[in-house]
TIFINU-59625 format. One record per atom (N, C-alpha, C, O, CB): residue in one letter; x, y, z. Coordinates in pm, whole numbers, plus 50000, padded with zeros to 5 digits. Each point is the difference from the previous one (the first is absolute). Glycine has a CB too. Layout:
! residues N
AXYZ
...
//
This chain:
! residues 69
X169686547981603
X500694995650158
X500274993149948
X499344993749918
X499865009850273
X502604994449860
X500854989049928
X500374990850160
X501025003450059
X500305014149676
X498064974150310
X500854990650105
X500924990749979
X499984988149969
X498425014250117
X502375005449937
X501174981350020
X499884984849992
X498834996050000
X501765016450141
X500064981149855
X499674989549988
X500864990349996
X500724996449907
X497805013350020
X501324984050238
X501704992549956
X500364993549919
X499034993549959
X501205005150191
X501114997749770
X500774993049905
X499714988350030
X500174996550116
X501495017349848
X497674974549913
X499724987449992
X500764999049875
X499765006649899
X497994990250233
X503324993049883
X500944995449836
X499544992649994
X499674990750074
X502275013249895
X497815001649852
X499884987949911
X500164982250055
X500674999150103
X500335021949738
X498564967250112
X499794993850010
X500414989549841
X501064998749938
X497565015550285
X500844983549769
X500134991149864
X500575009649822
X499615010449945
X497914972750215
X503405007649810
X500605008549890
X499845008549913
X500765009049965
X499724978850069
X497965007749910
X498705013349920
X500165009050164
X500875008149971
X496444973749812
X502455020150318
X499505005450078
X501265013250000
X499665011849993
X498714965250128
X503285018249888
X500705008349962
X500235005749898
X500255012049984
X500164980250139
X499484993449746
X499525012749935
X499725016049947
X500515009949948
X499424973050121
X498825011449989
X499005011950029
X500605015050110
X499545011549999
X498454964649977
X502935019450094
X499845005850082
X501585007449989
X500235011050050
X497644973450074
X503315006549789
X501015009049944
X499605010849885
X500615010649987
X500834969850073
X497455015549859
X499145005549860
X500325020650047
X500625010449980
X496564961249982
X501525018950128
X499925016750124
X500765008650072
X499735011250044
X498964979249995
X502455002149968
X501085007950114
X500625006649894
X500455011150029
X500144972450185
X499635010549607
X501345009349939
X499215006749973
X500245011950024
X501644978149888
X496745006750023
X499725015749915
X499545006950085
X499675010949953
X499764983849837
X500295003850364
X499295012750015
X501735002450063
X500055008049907
X496434991550142
X504385000949991
X501695004850082
X499064995350111
X499155007050056
X502725018449840
X498454959550133
X499484997450181
X501614988249989
X500464992249916
X495485007950144
X504465004850082
X500604983750051
X499134991049985
X500534990049952
X500755016650215
X496984991449862
X499374982850082
X498685006349957
X500065012049974
X501504976350294
X497105005049721
X499415000549964
X499284987550063
X499784988549960
X501235027449878
X498774989650254
X498204982650126
X499214994249906
X499915005849892
X498915008850344
X500654976149780
X498554988849996
X499105017049941
X499565004649895
X500584967550398
X499985032949874
X498605008550035
X499575018249945
X499125007850036
X501394974450197
X500995019249632
X500615012549999
X499575004149900
X500384993049906
X501375004250203
X497505012549854
X498755011449914
X500974996949899
X500724990450029
X497895033150119
X501634983049724
X501334999449834
X499075017250071
X500485004850103
X500084964949563
X498425036250282
X499435004349975
X500185015150105
X500185010949946
X498734965049933
X501015022750283
X500405004950111
X500884998450033
X500285007350095
X498394993049946
X502594988849911
X501715005150033
X500875009349937
X501085005550023
X498914975350026
X498335018649783
X500415019549882
X500254992549877
X500815004649919
X500965016750249
X497554966749806
X499744994149897
X499435011849898
X499485009050066
X500184967750070
X500305025349757
X497815003849869
X500454996249883
X500944993049964
X497675033350104
X500664978949882
X499734990649857
X500814995849932
X499894988949948
X498705019950025
X502765001650002
X500824999349900
X501384980750103
X500314988549969
X499195053849901
X500664964450209
X500724986450116
X498674990849941
X500034996749881
X501355016350422
X497734984049761
X498834991949940
X500844991849953
X500724990850039
X497395023249904
X501434996549877
X500454994149866
X501004990250052
X499854989150057
X499815031749778
X501604987250124
X501144993450131
X501094989049998
X501044995749950
X497095008950160
X500204992950045
X500584989850087
X499164983849920
X500574989150002
X499755031650276
X498144981649652
X499464992149918
X501654991449860
X500514989049981
X496415032050085
X503204990449890
X500004989849931
X501324998649972
X500374998249883
X497485003450043
X503254999350202
X500874991750137
X499484988050005
X500524991349929
X499835027050228
X498734979149912
X499644992150042
X499094989749913
X499554990350061
X500995025250115
X499274985549734
X499274995849889
X501074997949910
X499514995249898
X498345016450142
X503744990149945
X501034987349942
X500624988450118
X500754990349992
X500155029649817
X498284987550316
X501574993050119
X499434987950059
X500624991450062
X500555032650048
X496784976449845
X499394995150054
X499544987649864
X499734988250025
X499845034450184
X500434984549621
X499864994549885
X498004996850046
X499454989049995
X503924999149931
X496085022950109
X499005000449994
X499485011049960
X500675009249954
X499534976250167
X498855014749889
X498925013749926
X499165003650126
X499164993350060
X500354997349660
X501075025150309
X499175000650160
X499215016049931
X500565010950001
X501694975550269
X497115012449706
X499505021950018
X499985007650111
X499654999650118
X498774998049741
X502205011550043
X500455012650064
X498045002750102
X499965006850102
X502675006149627
X496774984150245
X498704998850131
X500444993250092
X499975006450105
X498164993049772
X502514984750141
X500004994650108
X500535014650088
X499365007250076
X501024964049833
X501175029650042
X501125008850135
X497875014250062
X499615004350109
X505104999749670
X494774996850094
X499545008050060
X499254996350123
X500455005150103
X499755004649696
X498774982850214
X499164991850062
X500694996350108
X499504992250081
X499365001149737
//
């Protein structure tokens, strides 16, 4: 059961990068702090794409398991 939450925008630069990356990969206009990547339509292939983009944007290692958790 999906329960919509009130949109909370990202605040920090890192939150903006993550939200923008998720929105781009998922083909959405925006993603908020409380939105779930998989509830919004993400799957394992898109998760791989998102983590690769985040690693490049944030210059850090991000295991794909982090997104699933």
